[in-house]
C-alpha positions, -999 to +999 in steps of 0.1 A: +306-110-712+299-084-686+285-054-693+303-040-659+340-032-684+338-031-725+366-018-740+364+015-759+400+022-773+409+006-809+438-007-789+425-020-764+393-046-790+421-052-814+444-066-781+415-090-767+400-100-804+437-112-807+433-129-777+407-149-789+417-154-822+450-172-813+425-197-789+404-208-820+438-211-839+455-235-816+422-259-820+431-289-842+422-286-880+419-243-879+451-228-880+452-230-917+414-210-918+411-176-918+392-159-887+358-147-898+361-188-914+369-202-879+344-181-860+317-197-881+328-226-882+325-231-847+291-210-845+309-178-826+305-145-831+336-116-826+341-101-794+325-068-801+296-082-815+291-102-784+299-071-762+275-047-784+244-078-776+258-080-739+250-041-731+222-041-756+207-064-731+214-044-699+199-014-716+165-038-718+169-047-683+172-010-668+150+006-686+119-029-680+133-024-646+144-063-643+177-049-623+182-032-592+196-004-616+182+029-622+173+041-662+177+078-645+212+068-638+217+063-674+195+077-694+178+108-698+143+099-719+132+124-744+099+135-737+083+147-776+048+146-789+064+138-819+079+108-834+083+117-870+086+144-891+095+178-881+088+187-843 
């Protein structure tokens, strides 16, 4: 997965997920199983969850300066004194 391109329209997400679904269905012994069951047996996640995981890793790397990307280009940090309750 890549953090460079991540589909955001329902139509694009469903089309990509459908591709994985069709591929896994063609594996021997998986044709009659529901998609979610096939993913569990193969120890896979759906592609939307994989993209979320990749996005979170990318955010972590940016915030902790583990990449050449600058956090200020992507995030606006809040300068709050209190983290709980009413400000």
